[in-house]
Phi, psi and omega in degrees: 000140178242135184235160172291315181222132170246131181245126179258109181116124184251033176279195183294344172275309184294313183288329176293318177300317181296315180296316180300311181296323177298320178296334178272012176068023174281156174272111192236139172239141178237129181246126179224126183276340183241245181246141177299145183108341176065197181301316185305308185282325188261328185220023184215250188311305186290310179301319181295321181291327175295316179293321180296321179297318178297317180297316180296321180295319177299316179298317182296317180294319180298328183257016185288345184300325180295342178260009179086015180248126179250128178229144183235159176054050181272129178207160180261134176257098186301319181297316180292323177299315180294322179295318177299317178301314182295322179298316179298314181298314181296322179298313181291323180293321175297322177299318178297314179303315181294322179295320178297315179297316183297335180257017171075020181275130174274124182253129177249132174256102182184179181263124184265147171216130179283123177270323172207188187290351179235354188240132178238127174268130178248124180254126178250175175295332186256001182157203181207162175207161177249141172231159182233162182204155174288317181231148179231137176243122179270121179222052191275358170073207184215170178228154179299141176276134173252117179281125185282054175280155179305126179094006184294339182259015178288152175295139184102346174271121186233163172251180179299333179300314181279330186301331183273354185230025179295141181291329180228149176289122180292150178287330181209145181221132168255127182255122175266108182119121180254032174276193184302314183297312181295319181293315181295314181292322176300319179296318180301306184298317181298313182296328180273000172120356180278154173273122189239135173235133178245130180241118183239131184287329184275171184295338180222153170290162181048065187305333182269357181274163172304134187301319181296319178295314182298318180294322179295316180295322178302314180298317182294316180296322177295321176296330178283353176110359179277130175274129183232127174242123174253166186049045182236127183249121180289133181258319183196158173241138180224151176287138177225083190069235176270355181260183178235139175250123181256126178254130180218153184262130177236176177293341177265005179115189182280134178232154177228138178228131178259133182215161180287323178230152170238122181259120173277113180225058186255011178127184183226155182239138182297140177270111186242007187300327187290343186215010187296340181265004186274345181097008175292138180293120182233127175263180181298325183276339182156193182290134178282126178227156175268187183291347177265005182071019176276142173274190179288349173257123195309318187263007182247129180247161176220143184218160172078205186301330183297340177277344178068016183279285175228109188277076177228142183300319183290333175289318179300318180296317180292319176300322180298318178292319178299313180296317179297317178299314181290325176297335180264008173113356177285175177226066187254135179260150176275133179246117184261010186293321186244094179232105177289143175238140185229142177231123192260052172273190173233105007284162177285159175231137177213147181210156174206144180084202185282145168284169177300318181296317180295317181294319178301318181289315185289324183255016176051041176085355183272068180228165174236151180227133174235142181223151176213129184272145178291342179295342178261007180264125178302315182294319180299319179294324180294333180258007176072030182245083186270343188278147170100180183198167172252136180233124180244135179242133177228167170285159185280339186275307187253353185063026177291135182292123181254328182199146176225132183227128185231133167233117186160187182295135177056029180302325183289341174270320182297334186293341182298320178298319181294320179298317178296320180300315180291319180301321182268008178057044179291154173257166177299324178301320182290327174293318179294323182280354175272120183288123178256138181297150179232137357269128177219160175289333182294341176302333183295331177292314178298317181294324178294322176294322177295321178295321178299325179275008178062036178223048183293143180262307184259040179209135181283000000 
């Protein structure tokens, strides 16, 4: 079979590229060796958010007394929580399958390998076949990194892939890595009743986040009962009966923590097996691509985690559309300036644009900052969400919005306004002059902009 475009990988980059090209009436094939939806749908974004919602709901019910609601005998049913998660995942996966069919995409379930720039070998359990294409899009994703510390291969050491599908809720978990994956999974386990310790090698959790936001979340998580060690380097894992003992070095000396499970959450590595022998330029972080998502081979594109640029599902989807458009003859560039990032703890964290540290460096200190706390928000108080704040960063000359960072209720939804503001090069004045509904959480964005202009209304 010969196609206009063959896409290797059915995650949020690959299937979106396939649907887009299908809508443009191209002859498209999509090859997926596992389940459609990729890591995001099956072992990442969606499963974690389903578990987080259950955890948040449990927390909310436990604290309902302050709202005049009394509930007794509250407990979490881990099996039912897992079943709900699986139902959601299967529903969405079926939706992806139907969308691909509706748009004329031929789907192959097998393992792909590039034989040359136009030929793909697909291996099945029962045999193999070759298909060809004018253009190829690589969307092979990434896999969890396993740090080869002593004891890393002991039973009870898991990655995020296994962490979301445990048959029983562990009594205790030590998380190696304080990035987004480690923080979210640690929050889930802690809220559902496990004793959680997070060990991060760098000076702060969430290393890519604004420092002030990261420090605030650390304090809140610690108050919730999660033990967090930063600037801590894991030395070894050892069996301790049926549990595991993790030894790590801190500024206060050597410490040891015993836990039922140890979760490796130190990052992800690009999957390059399908094409590593073809001569495509590959760097340490992933496949090298230009702004058009082209690799070093003219007719081959790469998108998503395999490029190693920004490992987020929404970035992969956008790259997928850019690659599909260009494979069909467009000349569209990828713009990485406005990429919102979200962390689904309680409170939530969301950010877009430059951090305060990045802005200070880029603008040589000529920046302005405005902040507004949720404790002064009428809507936040009505829902019992007093923690957190909105932080807006602008340049000092034009007050153009450079970065917005939110820790608080519905931060992951509020960040959309901030992303649009940066995309449209809005100023703080334009945010202030936009009437925001009252009472809403979105008012906090307007109030933070007013603070930046040194004219706060609901702030002393």
